[in-house]
N, C-alpha and C positions, 0 to 999 in steps of 0.2 A: 323853626324854619318856616318862612312865609309860604303859604299855598298859593303861588302866583296864578295857577290855572283857575282859581276860585275868585279872582279879583276882576272887577269891571275895569274898563279903560279909564274911567274917572278916578277910581281908587288907585290904579297903577300910577297914573301921572301925579297924583297927590303924594303917594308913598315915595316915589322916586324923584320927585321935584323936577319934572321934565315937561317938554312941550312936544306933542305928537307931530306938529307941523314944522317947528323950527329946530327941534332937537336941543342939545346942549351947546353952550358957547365953548369956544376953545379954552377959555380961562377956567370955566367950571369943570371941563373935562380934565384939565391938568391937575386941579385940586383933588378931584376924585381919584385920579391915577395915583396920587400920593397917598390918599386915604385907603384905597382898596388894594393897591399894588398892581403890578403888571398882570395882564390876562394870559398867564401861562401856567402850566402844570409844574409843580415842584418835583425835581428829580429825587429819587430815594437815596438813602445813604450809600455811598460808594466805598468800596474797599480797594486798596492798592493791590496790584498783581502779586507783589511779594508777600503781602499778608495772606492772600488766598493760597498761594503756593506753600507757604510754611505751615498752614493749617492742615495740610495733607499728612504731616508727620506727627500728629498728636496721638495716634493710636499706639498702644503699648506693644502690640504684636509687630508693628513696623520697627520699633527699637530693638525688639528681640531678634528680628531678622538681621538688622545691622550688626548686632553683637555676634550673631552666628556667622556672618560674613567675615568679620574680623578674626574670629577664632579659626575658621576654615583657612583663611589666608596665612595665619600664624603657623598652622600645621602643615603648610606647604600645598594645600589644596586650593590653588589659585583659581581654577576653573569654577569650583563650587562657590567661592567667594564672589567672583565676578557675576555669576548667574544670579545669586541672591540679591546683590546690589542692583542689577538690571531690573529685577522684578519690582523692587522697592521704588525705583525711579519711574518705571512705567506706570505703576499705580498712582504715583503722585502727579504725573503729567496728565493722566486721564481725569483724575479728580479736579485738578486745576482748570482744565479746559472747560469741563461741564459747569463748574461754579462760576467761572468768569463770564461765560455766555449767559448764565441765568441772571447776572446783574444788569443785563441790557433791557430787561422788561420795562422798568420805569422810564428809561430813556426812549424806548419805542413808543410809549404812550404819549409822550410830549409831541411827537411828530404828527399826531392827528389834528393839531391845532391849525387853523387856516393862517397863511402868512399875511394876507391883506383882505380887507373887506370894505364894503360901502356903507357909510353912515350919513346921517344928516347932522351937520354942525353949523350953527349960526344961520339956519334956514337954507343951507345949500348942501347938495350931495358932495361927499368927499370920500376919497379912497385913503384909508389909514391902515397902519400896521395893526394886525389883530391883537398884538400884545398891548396896544394902547386903548383898546375898547374898555369902557367903564359902565357900571350900572346906570341906567337912565339914557344911554345912547339909543338913537332910533336906527335900527339895523334894516338895510334894504336887501331883499333876497330875490334872486333870479335862478332859473334853471342852470345847473352846473356848479352853483356856489357850494363851498364847504362852510357850514354854519360856524361862526366865530365865537359864540357864547350862548348861554342859556337865555332865551328871550320869549316874551309873551306876545303872540300875534295880535295886531290891531287891524290889519288889512290882509286879505287873502284872495288871490285870483287864480283859481284852479291850481293852488299850491300843493305839491306832493313831495314828501320827504322820505328818503331811505334812512331808516333808523336802525338798520341791522347791526352796525358796530356797537350800539348802546343796548338794544333789546334782544338781539340775536334772531329776530324775525325778518325774513327776507322781503316780505310783501310791503310795498311802499304805503305810506300813511297819507290819507287825504286830510288836509289841514283846514281848520275853520277858526272863527274869531269869537264864538259864543263862550260865555262864562260856563264853567263846568262845575259839577258838585265837588264838595270838599274831598270825598272819599275816592275820587277817580284815580285808578292806578296809573303809574307812569306810562305804560304801554298804550293807554287810552286817552292821554292828555293831548288831544288833537289841536288845542289852541296854543301849544308850546312848541318851540324848536330848541334843539340841544346841541351844545358844542360837540364837534366831531362827526355829526350827521351831515348828509348832503341833500341838496335840493335837486330833484329829478326833473321837474317841470313846473311851470307856473311862476308866479311872483308874489311877493308879500312884503309887509312892513311889520316890524316887531320892536318892542321895547326891551332892551337888555336888562335882565333882572339879576343875573349872577355871572361872575367871571372867575377865571383861574381855578383855584382849588375849591371854590364854593359851587362850581357847576356839578352836574351829575357825573360828568367824566372825572372831575376833580375828586368827587367822593369815591369813585372807583380807584383812583390813584392812591388815596389814603388807605383804602382797604387793602390794596396791593402791598403797601408798605407794612401793614400789620400782619399780613398772611405769612405763615411759616409752616412748611411741611415737616421739618424736623428730620431726624435720622431715619433711614429706611430700616425695616425689620431685619434685613440681612446685615446691615452695618452693626446694629445692636448685638445681633447674635454672634457675629464674627468677633466682636470685641470681647464679649463674655467668654466665648470659646477660647480666644487667645489667652486670656488671664488664667482660665482653668488649666489649659494644656501647659502653659509655662510653669506654673507652680507645681503641678503634678509631676511633670517630667523632671524639673530641677530637684524636687523632693526625692524622687526615686533614685536619680543619679547620685545625689548626696549620700543616700543610704548605701548604695553600692560602693561608693568611694570609701565610706567609713568602715564598712565590713571588710573591704579589701585591705585597707590600712591595718586593721586589727589582725588580719590573716598574715600580714607580713609580705604582701606582694610589693615588688620594687616600686617605689613612689613614682618614678618617671613613667614607667610602663602603665601604672594605674592611672596616672594623670592623663596621659594620652588617650587611654581607652575610655575613661569616663567622659572626657571632653568630647571625643568623637561620638560617644553614645548620646550625649546631650544634643549635639548637632543633628544626629540621625533621628533622635526621638521627637524633637520639636518639628512639626510638619510645616517647614518653611515653604514648601511647595503649595500650601493652601491658597495664599493670595494669587499665585500664578494660575492655579486651578480655577479660582473664582473669575479671574480676568479672562481666561481662555473660554470658560463656559459662557460667560456673559457676551464676549465678543462674537462667538459663533452664533449665539442666540440672536444677537443684533443683526448679523448677516442674514439669518433665516427670516427674521421679521421684515427686513427690507423687501424680500420676495413676497411677503404677505401684506404689503402695503402699510408697514409701520416703520417710521424713521425714529430711532432712539437718540435722544440728546443726552441722556444721563443713564449710563449702563446699569447702575445698581437698581434703577427703577424697574427694569425688566423683571427682576426677581420679585420686587414688591407687588407688581401687577399679578404675579402668580398666586399671591395669598390674598388677593382682593376679595372682600366679602360683600361689598356694595359697589355698584357702578351707577353713578349719577350721570345721566346723559341728556344732552340737549336733544330737542325733537327735530327741528328744521335742518335738513341736510345730513343728519346723522342716522336717525331712525327713518326719516323720510327722504325723498329724492332731493328736496330743496328746490324743486322745479314744479310750479303750478301745472296741473294736468286736468284736462276735461275728462271726467270719468263716466258721466251719465248724461243722456239727452232725453227730453220728453217733447213729443210733438202732439198734435191734436188726437192722433190715433195710435201712437206707438211709444214704447219706452225702449231705449237703447243703452247697452253697456259698451264702453269703449275700452279695448285692450291696449297694452303698451304703457310704458312709464316715462314720466318726465318729458323732455323735449324731443325724444326719439320719435321719428315720423312713422315708424313701423307700428301697425295696429289695425284692428278691424272693428266693425260695428255689429253688435249682436243684439237681437231682440228675441227673448225667450231662449231657445237653443239654436236659433237660426242666424247664420251670418248674412248680413244685408250689404249689398253693393250700393253705395250712395248714388251712383249714376243711374241706377234703376229704381231709385226711391225719390220721387220728386219732393216730398216733404223734407226728408233728411237733407237732400242736396240744397234746397232753398235755405234751410236753417244754417248750414255750414257756410254757404256762399255769403249770406248776409253777415255772419259773424266775422268773416275775413274782410268784408267790405267796410264794416264799421270798426276800423282798426288802425292804430298808428304805430304798432310794433313792427319789427322786422325779424324775419327768420333767415339766418345765414348758416353757412356750413364751413367747418374748419376741422381738419384732422379727423374726418369721418364722424364728426359730432355736429348736431344741429345746435345753434346758439341763438337765444332770443336777445334782441337789442330793443330795449324799451320796457314798457310795463309787463310784469310777469303774467298777469291775468290775461291781457291781450295776447301775449305770446302763446298762452295755452290754447286760446281760440284758433290762432294761426296753425298750431301743431295739429289740432283736431281737423281743421280744414285740409291740411296737407295730407292727412291719412285718406282723404277722399280725392286726392290729386287736385285740390283747389288751392291756388297760390295767390298771394297779394300782388305779385308782379303781374300775373295774368289779368287780375281784376283792374289794376291801374291802367293796363293797356286797353282792355275792353270797355271799362267804365271810368273814364277820367273823373277825378274829384272836382266838384264845383264849389263846395262850401263845407264848413265844419261848425257844429255847435259842440264845444268841448264839454267834457264831463265836469260836473260841479257837485260838491258835496251836499248842496241844498236841493238841486234839481234831481240828483241821483240818476242821471242818464246822460247819454252822449249820442250825437247824430252826425253822420257824414252823408252829404248829398252828392250823388254821382250821376253822370249822364249815361243812361241805359236806353238803347234803341231810340235815340234822338229825343229822349224825354228825361227830365230830372226825376231822380228816384231817391228817397230818403231811407237810409238804413239806421236803425236805432237799437241801442242796447242799454240795459240798466237794471235797477232793482225790480223784481217781478211785480210787486204790488203797484209800483209807479207805472210801469209799462202797461200792465193789464188795465189800469184805470184810463189809459189813453187809447185803448184798442176798441174798435167796433166790429172788426172782421177777424176771421181765423182761417188759416190755410189747412184744408183737410184733404183726404184721399179723393174726394169728389170735387175738389177745387176750393176757391175762396167762398166762405159762407159767413153770414152774420154771427157774431160772438154772443151766445146766449148767456144768461145768468148762471145756468147750470154748468156751462163750459167754464165760466169765470171761477165759480166755486170749486170745480174739480181741479182746475189748474193751480189755484191757491193752496188747496190741500196737498197737491203733488209737490209744490214748492216747500211746504212745511215738512213733508216727509224727507225731502232731500236735505233740508237744513238740519233735521234731527240726525242725519248721517254725517254731520259736520262738513257738509259740502257748501261751498260758497255758490249761490245760485244767481245766474243772470238770465234775464228774459231778452229775446231777440224779436224785433218786429221790422216791418218795412212799409213803405207807402209810395205809390206813384204821385208825383206832384203835377198839378195842372199849370202852374206858373212857368212860362217858357223863358223868363227873363234871368234865370240864375246864371251867373258866370263865376269863374274861379275868383275867390276873394270877396264876393259880394256879401254884405252884412244881411243876415236873415233873422227873423223872430222865431223863437222856439214855440210860442203859442200857436203860430200859424202853421208850423211844420209838423210838430210832434202831436198830432191829433188824428183821429179816425184811422189809426194804424191797423195793419194786418198782423195779427199775432202769428209767429212762426214756431216758437218753442222755448223750452227752458234748457239751460246747460248747467250741470252741476260740476263744480271744479274743486280740486283739493290737491294739496301737496301730498302725494300718495306714499304710503310706507314702502320702503325698499323690499323687494321680493325676498332677499336673504335675511332681512332683519328679524322676521318672525322666528325663523329657525335659530338665529343667534340668541334671541331672548330665551327660547326653549333650552338651548345649551347652557345658558346661565343658570336656569332653574335646576337642570340636572347636576350642574357643578356646585350647587349650593350657594350661588351668588344672587343677591337681590338686585334686580334692575329697577332703577328709579328714573322716571322721566321728569325733567325740569324744563319748563318752557315759558316764554313770555306771551304765548298764544292764549286765545279764549278758552275757558274751561270746557265748553262743549266740544271744541275741536280736540283738545287734549284728551278728553274722555273717550272720544270715538277712536282715536289712534291708539290709545292705551289698551282698549278692549280688543281692537283688531290685531295688535301685536302680541297680546297675551301678558302685557305688563300689569294690567288691572285684572285681578281675580276676585274670587269670592272673599268678602271681608276687607278688601283693600279700599283705601280712602283717597279722595282728591282734596288737596288743600290749595286754596287760592291765596294770593299774596296778601290781601288785606286781612284775611283770617290769621295768617302767619304773624302779622304785625301784633296781633292781640295776645300771642303766646310768649311767655318769658322763656329763658333758656332751659330751665328745668322742665317746664311743661312741653316744650318742643322735643326734648330728649325722650320724654315719656311717650309721646305720641308718634314719633318719627317712624318706628318700626311698622306701623299700620298704614303709612302713607306711601303710595307707589307713584303718584302723579302730582306734580305741582304746576299750577297755571298762574299767569299774570304775575310773575316774580321779577324782582330786580336783582342787581348785582349783590346788594347787601343780603337779600333773602338767600341767594345761592351760597354765599359764604357762611351764613348761619346754619344752613342745612348740612353742609360739609362738616362744620365744627360740631354740630349735634351728633352726627354719626361717629366722629372721632371721640367725642365725649363718652360714647357707649363702648369705647375700646375697639371699634371696628377699623379695618383697613379699607379705606374708601378711595375709589377712583372717580375723577371728575372730568367730563369731556365737554368741549364747547368750541365756539369759533369767534364769538364777539368779544369786544372789550369788556362787556359786562360779565363775561365768564372768567376773566383773567384772575381776579382775587381768589375765587373758589378753586380754580385750577392750581394756583400756587400753594394754597392751603392744604389741598388734598394730599393723601398719602402718595398718590400717583396722579399727575396732571397730564391730560391728553388733549391736544389741540387738533383741529381739522386743518389739513394741508391745503385744500382747494379754496375753501371759503374763510379760513381762519385769518384774523388780523395779525399783524406782526407782534403786537403786544401779547396776544394769547399764545402765540408760538414761543415767544421768549420765556413766558412763565411756565411752559409745559415741559414735562420730561420726555414725552413721546408725541410724535406728530403722525396722524393717520393720513396717508397721502391720497386716499380715495374717499375720505369723509364718510366711511361706512362703518356702522356699528358691528357688522360681522368681522371686520378687521380687528376691532378692539377685542372681541372674544378670541380670535386667533392669537392675539398678543398675550392674552391670559393663558392660553394653552402653552405658548412658548415659555412664559414665566414659570409655570408649574414644572415644565420639563427641565428648565435650567436649575431650579432649586433641587429637584430630584437628583440631577447629576452632581451638584455640589455636595449634597448629603451623602450619596453613595460613595463619592470619592473621599470625603472626610472619613467615613467608616472604614474604607480600605486603608487609608493612611494610618489611622489609629490602630488598626489590626496589625499592620507591619511594625509600627513603633513599639506597641505593647509586646509583641513577640520577641523583639530584640532585647527589650528591658528585662523580660522574664528569663531569657536565656542567660544573660549576664548575672542577674540576681541569684538564680538557683545554683549556677556554677560556683559562685563565691560561697553561698550557704553550705554547699556540699564539700567545699574545700578543693574543688577541681581547678585546674588551670583555666585562664580566661579563654573561652572557645572562639571569640571573635577579635581579630586585630583591628586597630583603628582604620587601616586602609579598607578592610572588609566592610566595616560599618559605613564608611563614606561611599563605597561602591554600591552597596545595597541601597543607600539613600538616593543615589543617582539613577540606578537602573529601575528599581521598583517604585520607590517613593517619588521619583522624578518623572521619567518618560511614561511609565505605565499609568500613573495617576493622571497625567495630563491627557493621555489618550482616552481614559475612562470618562473624563469630564466632557468629552465630545459625543457621548452616547446618544443615539436617536431617541426622540421623545416617545414615551409609552402611549399607545393609541387610546388607552382608556383613562388618560390623565384628567379629562373633564367629567368623568363619571363618578367622581368622589367629591365630598365637600372640601372647601378650602381649609388648609391647616391653620391653626391658631397662630396669630402673629406673636403671641406671648410664649409659645412653645419653644424651649431652648434647642439650639442646634445640637448640643450634646445632651441627649435625654438619658433617662435611666435604662431604657431598652437598648440604646446604643452602647452605653457603658457595659451592660451585661454581655452584649454580643461581642464587643471588643475584647473583654476579658476571656470569653470562650474561645474566640478566634486566636487571640495571642497565646493562650495556654496550649491550645491544640498545636499550633505551629512550633512553639517552644518545646513541647514534649517530643515531637518528631525530631526536631533539630538536636536536642540534647540526647535523645535515644541513639541517633546515628553517631554523634560525637563519642558517647560512652562505648558503643559497640566497636568503633575503630580503635579507640585508645586502650580500653581495658579488656575487651573480649578478644579482639584480634591481635592486640599487642603491637599495633602500628605506631608510628612516630606521632608526636604531638602535632607537627606540621600537617601530617596527613589527616588527623582527626579534625583539626581546625578547618582544613580544606573541605572535608565532608560536611561539617556544620554550615560552613559558608555557602556551599553549593546548594544544599537542601533549602536553606533559608531564601536564597535567590529564586530558585525554581518554584518553591511554594508561594512566594510573593507574586511572581509573574502569573502563575496559574489562578491564584485567588482573584485576580482582576476580572477574569471571565465570570466567576461566581458572584462578584460584587455588583454585577449589572442589574440584578433584580433580587428583591427580598423573597419573592414567592416562586418565580419561574426558574427552572433548572437550566443548566448550561445546554443540555440537549434539546430544550424547548426554545432556545434562542439561537438564531443562526450566528455562528462565529464570524461570518463575513458581513453582518449587518453593521458592525463597527470595524471597518477595515483598518483604521489607524491603530486600534488596540491589537488586532491580530498581528499586524506587521511589527509593532513594538515588542510583543511577546516573542514572536519568532526571532527578532533581532537579539533580544535578551538571551534566548536559548543559545543562539549561535555564538554570542560573545562569551558566555559562560563556558561553552565547549572549547572555544579558542584559547581561553586562559590556561586550560590543562594540556594543550597540545602545541602551543607556540612558545618557544624558549624565552623570548623577550618578556612575555606576560608571566611565565613561570618565575622568572627572576624578580620581576616587579612585585608579584603577590607572594613571593617566598613560599612556593608550593613545590612539591616533588612530583615527578612524572607518575601517572597512574594508568592503569589499563582501561580500555574502552568498557570492559565489563564492570569495573568499579564505578566508572563514570555513569554508566547506564543505571546501576543500582542506586546511586545517589539521586539521579534524576527521577527514578521511579518513586523513591521515598518522598520527593517533593510533591508528588501527586496526592499523597495521603490526606493532607488538610482539605484540599478541594473536594475529594470524594466524600469525606465525612460531612462537610458542610452542605453539600448537595443532597446527601441522604437525609440530613436533618430537615431540609426544606420539604422533601417528599413526605416524611413522617408527620411533620408538624402541620403542613397545610392540607394534606389529605385527611388527617384526623379532624381538622377544623371543618373541612368540607362535609365529612360524614356526620359530624356533630350538628351542623346547621340543618341537615336534612331530617 
C-alpha cells in the first residue's frame, strides 16, 4: 500500500496521472470509475429474516422442550404444554431481534460517505456525486464539508478537520501540506484527509488517492466483515448442560421403566408415571429462568446507564477478565478543560471538570477570587477575548460550539464571571489573524478604551519569543532572560504532566486606523507583546473513573486503555487512573506493527496502555486476548472501534458520542459514556450468572429428589409413591414459579470482591453434581420415610401415603428455595423479605397445598382422602427437615473453613 503522506506533490501527480490545476477530464474520470469502481463501501453479507429466525431453533434443549410440550399436551396437561411452547417462542423472538439488529452495522457504516462534493474537472469546479469520485480527482474542501475520499493535501488555509469517527480522538487536527516521514502513524498524518471525517473550518485542496473499500474507512469495513464474536459463554454452557441433563434424565427414567416392567407394574400406569417423571425431571423452566434473570438485569442496567441490545451479553460481561477501553470520553470527560494557570508570580489549580462552569482558582491551599487578582483576571480576560468559540447552555448543561480548546478557555473565564458576550459588547472586534499551523498563534484585535488592542494566544515558545514585557504584581515590567527561562521550564513541567499548554499575551496598538475587516500584517501586530501567562489544558479523567478502575482490580479484571492519542498523554492518564502500575508497559502503534500474532499474545499481558493505534491494531489486541482464552470486553465510540467491538466477547459502545456504526456492532450501549457504568454492568452480569447458577442448582435438586423417590420405591418393591398428576403439579409449583422467583434474587453486595469465574468452567460442575445428589437424596429420604410411615407403620391407605409423600415433596421444595439463595449465608442471615417475589410464591404454594386437602373439588382432582389438620401439620413439619439439615451443613462447613483459615 502506497504511503501517500510520504510523497511530494510532484510524485503524487506523476503516480496518479493528474493535474493540480485542471484536475481530470470527464472522459478520464469515467474510465477510472470503471477501473476502480464506485466510491462507496461494500455492505456485508446479509441474511434473510427467515434464516435468522430459524437459526434460533438449532439448540438441542429447544427441541427437548418442544417434545416435552407435546408429551404434556398428550397427557392432558394443556397449560404445561402451552407454557413450554410460549417459553420457546419468546426465546426465539428475542434472539431473532438481537441478531437482525446486529446485521445493520455494515449498512450504518455506508451512511458516513458524503452524498456530493466539489472537485476540479476539465479546469473547472464541479459538484459531483461522491460515488463518482476517483483516484486523481482534485478535491476542494471548505468548513462544514464531509470528506468524500482519502486524499493528500496540496493546499491548506487554516484547514482543521474532525477525525473523531476514524481515530476516536475528539480534538480537531490542524492540517498542513508538508511531506511527512514514512513511519508517521495515521493519527499524525496531518497532510492527509480521510473519508467520513469532517472539515470544521478553513479551506484546502487535495488529490484523491483512495476511494471506496481502499480508503481507511473501507479497511475498517473489511475488518468489520471479518470480526466474529462467536457464542457467549452462557450459550455454550447452557447447550452443554442441556445435553447432559437430557441424557442423564432419560437414562434414569428408562432404568425406572425397565425395573417397573420387570416388577410387573401395569404398563399403562408405568408409562404415564415415567413419562410424567421425564417431563418433571428435565428442567424445562431453565430457559425461562435465564430469560427472566437476563430481562430483570437489563431493566436494572438501564437505571445504571447501560442499554442492552443483546441480552446474553449481560452474563458474558459478568465473566469478563479484560476490559479494553477507549480513553477520550470514557475514562476522561471528553471535554477539554483548563486545569492549571501560571502567571509571572503565581501558580493556580482550577477545580471543576469538563464544560461545567462551576469551579474555583486555588494557589497553594488558598482560594483566589479573580476579581481581586489583577494578573489572573487579565489572563482569563485575554483568553476569552482571543477566542472564536461559543459557550451556550441547554438542559442545565454548558455546551461548547466551536474548537474544544477555545471552549476550555471560555469555560475557565466563565468561572471568573468573564463571558465572551460581555467582551464583544465592551470590546468590539476589529480584525483577526487566524491560527495557522506554521505561525502557531492566533490574534484578535479589539477596541478597548478607544484604542486598538491585540490579544494573542499560541505555542509558548513562539509567544515568548515575541514578548518583551510581562505583567507582574507590580505592574508591567520588561521580560528578562531569567523570566523567559523560568517560564519555558514551567511550560516543560506542564507538558510532562500531559497538559496541552497555551501562552496568552496582549499589546496595545498605536495605529488608530483599524476597522472591522481591515487586513493587517502579523509581523507588525504580533511583536513587543506583554506576556500574561500559561494555561495548561487536558481532557481530565472522570472523577469516578479512578474508583471504577480500582473496582476492576479488586474484581480480578485487567483494565487496558487503548487510544489514538499521544503516548505521553496516554501515560499520564494511565498513571493518574491507576491503569498503569509497576511492571506495566505502554505499546505504541508502530511498535505493535513489528510484532507478529504469537509475539503479541506473549507480550499482551504486560501491556496496560496502547497509544497511537488504528482500527486494525485494536482488532489485533482483542484477538490476541481471545487467543489467550480470555473473555474480553471492548469499549469505544468511533468507527475505528467498531471491528474490535464486534470481535470482542462483549462489545460496548458509547451512547452520547458513539457513531451509529459502533452502536450497531455493540452488545451494550453506555448512555452516559462513563467507564464507571461499565463496571456497574459487570456487577450486574455477575449477579445474573449467580442467579442462573443457584436456580439451576435448585431445579436439579428437585428433579433428583423426584427421580430417587421413584427409583428406590421400585427397587424396594413398593407401590409408586407419586402419581403423574403429582409430578406435574410439583413441576409447576416448585420447579416453575419458585424457580422463576429465585432467579430475581438481589445481587450479592460482594460480587465484585472476587475474581471472575473461568469462561471454561462448566455450568454443571462436580461440586454441583455432589450437592445435587446430597440434596436429592436428603429430600427423597424424608419423602420415602413419610410414605413408609403412613403405609406400613400406621396402616393407612395407599392414597393417603401417596398424599403424604406428595405434600412433603412440595413443602420441602418450596422451603429449599430460601436456602438456595446463598451457598454460604444461612436463611436467618438473609432477610426473607429481600426477595419479596420468592416469599409470596412460597406463601402461595403453602396456601395451595393446604387448599388441596380441604376443598372437595381439589380432593377429587388429586384423588386424595380427607385428613385432619394435625396430619397436615405433621407432613408440613416433615417438609422442613431438608432445609434445616442443609442450613446446618452451611454453618458447620463454612464456620470450620473460617476457623481453619485463622
